N, C-alpha and C positions, 0 to 999 in steps of 0.2 A: 520470039513470043512477045506479045504486047505486055507493057509494064504498068504497074500500079502508079498512078499519078501521085498519090499521097506519099509513096516511098521515094519517088524522084524529087519531090519538093523537099522532103525531109533531108535527103542526102545533100541537096544543094545548100540548104541552110547550114547543115553541119560543116560542109566544105567551106562555105562563106565565112564561117566563124573560125574554123581551124586554121586556115591560111594566115589571116592577120594575127591570130594568136601566136602561131609559130614564128612569123616574121618579127613581131614585137619581142618575143622571147630571145631571138637571135641577136637583135640589135642591143638589147639590154645585157645579154651575156657578153657580147664583145666589149661593151662599155665597161662592164665589171672587170674583164680581163685587163683592160688598159689601166683601170684604177688600181688594180693589184700589181700592175707591172709584171704580168705573167708572160715574159718574153718568149719562153719556149713554146707555150701554147699558142701565142699570137703568131709565131713564125710558121705554125702548121696550118694557119687559116689562109685561104687564097688572098692574093694581094688586094683585090678589090674590096674584100671584107675588112682588111686591116685598116684601110683608110677611113672606114666609117666610125669616126670618133669625134663628131662635131656636136655642139649643143643641139642643133636642129635634128640630127639623127637620134639623139637621146630622147628628145621630146616626142618624136614620131614613135619611137619604140615604146615609150610610156603610154601614149595614147592608144596605140594598137593593142598593147597587152592588157591594159585596164578595161577598155571598151569590150574587147572580145571576151575577157574573163567575165565581165558582167553579163554578157550575152550567154556564155556557157552556163553561168549560174541560173539564169532565167530558163534556159532550155532544160536544165536538170530539175529545177523546181516544177516545171510543167510535167516532166516525166514522172516525178515523184507523185504528183497529184493524180495524173492519169492512171497510174498503175497501183495506187494505194500504198506506196512505201511508207508514207507518214503515219498511216493509221494501222496498217497490218503487218509491216515488216518486210524485209528483203525477200524472203522465200515466197511470200504472197506476190510481191511485185514482179519477180522474175517469171513465176508461173503465169501470172496474168498477161504479161507482155508476150510470152511464148505462145500461149493459147490464142491470143488475139491475132498474132501474126499467122498462125495456122488457119484460123477461120478466114482471114482476108485472102490468104493464098488459095484456099479451097474455092472461094467465090470467083477469084480471078481465073483459075484453071477450068472452072465449070462454065465460064461465060456469063456470069451474073454481073454485068457492068455495062455502062454506057461509054461510047467512044468520045474522046475529047482530044484537043491539041495542046501540047506543051513543048516549048522550045522547038517548034516547027515539026514535031513528031507526033504520031498518033499514039495516044495513051489510054489507059482504062480508068474510068471514073467509077469507083465501087460505091455501093450503098453504104450508108452509115452503119457501123458495127459497134455495139456496146456490150461489154462483158462485165458481169458482176459475179464475184466469187464469195462464198461464205468465209468468215474468218478462219475456220478450221480446214478450209480447202476441200471439203468433202462434196460440196454442192456448188452449182453455178447456174447462171441464167444468161444465155446469149441472145441478144436482141439485134435483129437485122431489119433495116428500114425496108418497108414494103413498097411495092410499085405495081401498078396494073400489069406491066409487062411480065412480071415474075410471080404474080399472086399465087398461081396454082403450082408452079414448078418448085417453089421452096419446099412444099409439103412432100414432094416426091424425092427430094435430094437426101441422100444418106450422109448427114453431117458427122455422124459418129466416126466414120472412117478417116476423118480429117483433123480431129481434135486431140490427137495424142492420147493422153491418159484419161481424158474425159469422154463419157458416153452419154448420148442423148436418151433421156428417159421418156420424154414426150415433147411434142412440138405443136404449136397452135398459133392462131392469129390473136393479137391483143384485142381488147374490147372495142377500141376505136379503129381497128384494122390498119393502123399505120405501121405496125411492127409485126414481124414474125418471131415468135419466142421459142427458144429451145431450153428446156430444163435439163441440166447436166448433173451427172454424178461422177465422182472421181474413182476410176477403177482400182487405183492403188489402195483405196480404203475399203474396197468391197470384199471384206472378209467377215466371217461370222465372229461376233464378239464371244470371247471365251470367258465365261463367268466361273470363277474358281471357288466361290463360297455362296452360301445362302444370304449372307450379309451383303455381299456385292450385288446379288440379284435384287434384293430389296432396294438398294440405292438406284439400280437401273430403272425400276418401275415406280418409285415412290412419288414422282411428280406428275404421273399420268392421271388425268381427270377420272373421277369415279365412274363415269359413263363411257369411258374410252378404254381401249386396249392397245398395248404396245406389241406390234408384230416384230419390229426391230427398231433400233434407235432413230431411224429415218422415216419410219412409217407407223404412225399412231392413228388408229381408226376408231370411230364410234361403234359401240357394241350393236350388232345387228345379226341378221341371218348370215350364216357362213357355210361355205362349201370348200372342203380341202380334198384334193385328189393327189395321191402320191404312190408310186410303185413300192414294192417291198424294199425297205431300207432307205426310202426317200426322205424320211424325216417327219412324217405326219404325226407319229406318236409323240415325238419331242415337242412339236408345235402344240399338241393337245396338253401335254404337261405344262408347257410354258404359259398357255392361256389360263389353265385351271389354277396354277400356282399364284399368278398375279391377282386373280379374282379372290383367292383366299386372303391375300394381303390387304385388299381394299377395305376402307372403312364402311363403304356401302355394302349391304348384304345382298349377295346374288343367290337366287334359289336355283340350284343345279339339279337336273334330272339326267342321270347318266345311264346310258344303255350300251351294253357290250355283249352282243349275241354270241361271241366266241369265248366269253369268260376269261379274257386275258388281263393285261395290266390296268386298263381303265376300271375294271371291276374291283381290283385291289384298291385303287385310289378312292373309288366311290364308297367302298365299305369303311374307309377311314374318315372321309369328309362328309358324305351325305348318305349314310346307310339306308335310311327310310325311303329315299328316292333313287335307288340304284337297282338296276335290273340286269341279270346275267343270262337269262334264257329268253327265247323269242316270245313265249307266252307272257312272261313277266314284262317284257318290253311293250308288248301290245297293250297290256293293262296300264303301264306307265304313260303311254301315249294318250290313252283315254283320260287319265287323271290330269295330264298336262292340258289337254284340250278343254276339259271342264274348267280348269283354273283360268284359261284364256277367256272363256265365255264370261266368267265372273268379273274378270278385269275389264272386259268390254262394257259391262253395265256401269262399273265404277267410273271408268274413263269418260263415258258418255255424260254422266252427271258433272264431272269435273270440267268438261269442255264448255259447259254452259257459262262458266266464269272466265274462260280464256280460250278463244277459238284458235284454230291452226296450231295446236300444241300437241305434245305427246306425253307419255308417261313420265319422262324425266323432268318436264316442266312442273310437275306436281310432286316431285320427290319420291315417286314410286320406285320400288325395287325391281330389277330385272329378273325374269324367269327364263332359263335356258335349257332346252331339251337337246342333249348331246347324244348322237347315235354314231358309234364307231362301227366299222365294217358294215356300212349301210347296205351294200349289195347282198350280204347274207340275209339280212332282214327282208329285203324285197323278194329274194328268191323263195324264202319260206312263205311270205304272204301270198305269193303266186300260186301256192298249192292249196290255199284255203278255198272254201266255198265262195261263190261270187258275192253273196250278200255281205258276208263278213269282210271280204277283201275290199269291197267298195266302201264300207264304213271306215276302215283304216286309211284308205287312200284319201277319202274325203276329209278326215281329221288332219292328216299331214298337209293337205292342200289348204285347209282353213288356217292352219298355223302360219304357213309362209305368206298367205295372202293378207291376213288380218292381224297377225301378231305384232308387227313392227310398232304400230302406234301405241299399243297397250303394253309393250315391253315384254312380249313373249316370243322368244327367238328359237330357231332351229339351227343346230350345227350338225353338219353331215360330214363324216370322214370315211373315205373309202380308197382302195388301192387302184381301182380301175373304173373309169366311167364309160358308159355306152348308152345308147338311146333307150334301151330297155330298163336301165338302172336309173338314169337321170332324165326325166322328161323335160321337154322344152319349157313347159310352164314352171316346173320346179327350178330349173337352171336360171331362168330369167328373173325369178323372185329372190334368188340368193344374192344379196347386195354385195357381199364380199366373197370373192372366189380366189383360191390359191391352188397352184399346181407346183409341187415340190419334187426335187430330184430329177433323174434322167427319164422323163416321161416322153412317150411318142407324140407326134403331132396330132394324132387322132384324139388323144386325151385333151389337148387344148381345145380342139373343135367341139367336143361334147361337153366340156366343162365351162368353157368361156364363150362358145358360139363360133360359127364359121367366119364371121366378120373380122375376128381378131387374128386369123392365121397369117395374114400379110404382115402383121406387126410382131410376130413371134420370131426372134432371131434363132439361127441354128447354132445354139450353144449347148455344151454339156454342163448340166447343173449338178453340183455336189449335193449330198444329203443335207437337208435343211435349207437349201437355197432354191430359188425358182422365181416364178412370176405371180403377181396377184393383180386383180382388178377390184375396184370399189366404185359402185355406181355413184356418179356425182363428184367423185374425187379424182379418179384416174381417167385419162383420155384413152390410153392404150395400156396393155400389160406392163407392169412396173416390177423391176427386180426387187427381191426381198431376201433377207439373210436372217433366219431364225437363230437367236443366240444359242451357243453350245453351253449347256449347264454341266460343268465338271464338278458336281458335288452330289451328295446323297439326296435325291429328290424326294424319295419316299419318307425319309427321316424329316425332311423339311415340312411335308404335309402333316406329319404326326406332331411336330413341334408347334405348328400353328394351332392345331386342334387342342393340344394340351394347354396352350397359353390362353385359350378361350377366345 
């Protein structure tokens, strides 16, 4: 197999330094033995080595040893700088070197190189490869020099299979198209954070911006329209608790409208946190949707006036508070709406459509949670308007297709996701579905909601 020229050059340099270092060390060692008159040790050395005890041989030994030692120090310092030992420690440096070697080996074995000649032999000249890791080793960025010959094939290559513990989250060309970039995550850290107390939970989310929400410690997103699909036991309810709890902690007031057509846990939370805007029957939900739609229309008038002072802005630029309509078990609501007379059915559908089309700028958002998505439940127009989409748990591929669109299927790996883990997309933030790990809250969530309300 053709060899990497860079590795051959490096090996030659190491050999070129190691041999004189070893020779100098032997000469000095023999000189030391003569000085100590260690006759027994000297007698065990071959005759031709015994006679090497002249001033010139000592001088040669000193020169070889000192110069090669200086070169070894230079090589080591270069290694330290190249792999970040000086800034990030030994663990970082070793992982950096190991991952970089794997990336280069993958390129070599896949034929991403140009042929060159070194020492009269044909060798591989690989593109420049740069690896940057986060100090905590959880994330990384792999940069591979682009070339017209490989411009399209880089995108098709599955680099994840070659990087050991690192997995490619997304890949894309740099703005100047000189590099192909791979955003990496470390699979060894891909576990749900276990939050043991409400105090620990507050520390997890305390530094998140008022208009942003933490999905997990690696994924913080701006508050927007949200769709979550998860089979039974997949973790959607805990995601909902997680989002609602951090909203309650924020200094900015969020106006929540909670709809639970099955009258389950969301209804209990709503009766504690926002009883006046919580609905537990389908008829109550329909009325609440109308109230929310009217609020959005009022916000449109206010925002229109505010935009006269600052174009290309949204509600957050004026310090306005978000309004969020949360509908759990959305499919149950749609099923009931389908039984209504056409005129009333059309009014409700129009209101929901208005919210997802016009609500984002004025800060009125729709959050939809359901167990299974299909074309009759999630229309293409609704799906395309949901800026943030999550699929949690062991969902079938058809779920990804209806929730995220047919275009993403090629980017969906065949993995089994545990409850609370899965993939998410965010328009303008993610290029392809990105893995997410909703924190596990091992404390009394209901009591935490009550404590927040009691504290005012």
